[in-house]
N, C-alpha and C positions, 0 to 999 in steps of 0.2 A: 519465378517466384511466385509462392499462393499467394493470388489477393484475398486480401479480405476484406467480408462486406460491413458497408455501413451499417451504423448500429442508431438505434432511435430511443433509447431508453438506458438507463443505468446498470437494468437486471439486465439487457442483451450484452452491456457491453461487459459485467462480469461473466457471460458465460463465455463468451470469447477471451479474455484475460484466465479463465480457468482452462479449456480449450488448452491454451497457450503453454499453462504448468503442464498440463498432464504431457503431451508432445514432446514440449523440452525438457522436463525437468522431472521426470518418472517418479522418483522418487523421493520429491519432497514433499512434506505435508504440508499440507496450508488451509486455511477455512474462512469462505465469507458470512459476513454477518448482515444476514438477511431480513432481519428482526423488523427494519424501520418499513422493508416494500409489504410487509405482511397487514392483514386486517382483523385486529384484535378484536374479541368480544370486550364489553365493560371491565371484566372479572377479570380475561386474561392481559389485559395492558395494565389493571393495577398490579397482576401477579408479576409481571414481568418488569413493571417499576419496581417494586422490589428486590426482585435479583439485580438489577441492573441501575442501581442511582443514578449515575454518572450519565450525564450524554454526550456526545458527541467521539462516540467509541469507532474506532475505523470499519472501512468496510473487507480489510484482506489482511489476513497475520498468516504469515509462512513462519514456521518452526525450523527454521535452520540460522544455528548458534556461529557465529563468525567473530573473530578477531579482527581490529583494523587495527594500524599504526596510528599516533598522533604527534606530530609532531610541535615542541611547542618553543618559540625565539625566547633564548636567554639574551642577560648582559654580556658585552663584551663579544658579539658574531658567535656565540653556542646556540645552540640545541640539544632538546632533550626530545629523547624520540622516546614513546610509551607505549605498550599495546597496550588496547580496551577492546575486553569484551560486550562483544552486542548481543541479548538473546533469543534476535530477529528477527524479520523487520513485519512492520505494520503501515498501509496505503489507503489514505483517505481516496476514494475514487470515484472523479467528477468527469461528467460528461465534456467531451470533447469542445474547444472555444471557450466553455463556461467559465467565467472571470472570477476570480479570488478576493481578488482588492478591488478600492475603489481609486478614483485618479488620485487622492488624495495621501492614499498609501493603507488605509484602516481598513479594516474586511469591509467584504462585500453587504453580509448580514449576519445577524448574532449568529445563524447556528452555523456558518462557517467558521466563526469566532471564535465561539464554544468547541468544533473539532479542532481546531489550530491550537486552542489551550491543552485539549487531551492529545494530541503528537507531541506537544512540549513536554508535556507529565510524562508519556510516554520514551520520549531521548533521555529524562533526567532519568528514570527506571533503567537506562542502560539497551532499549530498543532502538533500533533505525525506524524513524517514523516520518513517514513525506505526504504530501499530495500528488497525486498522478490524475491530470488533466487529459483525458481522452487513450484510445489505445497506448497510442507510439511511446506517449509521456511514463505511461505505467510500466509498458514490456522492458523501456531503457533502467527503470528506476529496479525493477527486480532484474535483469541482465547484469547490473551494475554489480549488485548485492549478491548474486548466486555466482558471479562467473561467467565464462565462456564453456564451461566443460560441460556442458548439454548433450541431447544427444540431437543429433544431425535429421534433418529433414530428408526422408527416402520417399522416392516416388516408386507405386506400384502400378505393376502393368496386371491386369485380370486378362486369361486367355478365356 
């Protein structure tokens, strides 16, 4: 198995996740929102704020609709199974080991609270939306959503 190098910033983590998607799911359309990492001029920042008035937009969107089964328990031991469409997957990516909540269960920072609120809005709008903390956690979220029908890793030997 290929060793995954350690990353020292969220941006290099994005690059590793992008590489994973390119290798394992080459036909999946995805996009990273890297605007938060950009150093904008005051004019560009004002324009960006006008175009994107809400804060907390997730780092990664995978444009792959999916249907899931939702089971609801009913009285008398019966259950109702419904199919629910999801419009795609949003992931707010955090560096490995980053804590999202305090000991009392509240969000660790106001920014993380904004991100959690945005993820909930996206869930209510019909998307799968999660926090991914570190490479392994984020890849598991992606794999759970997209399934295991991905490209097998191959070893190539050059002569």
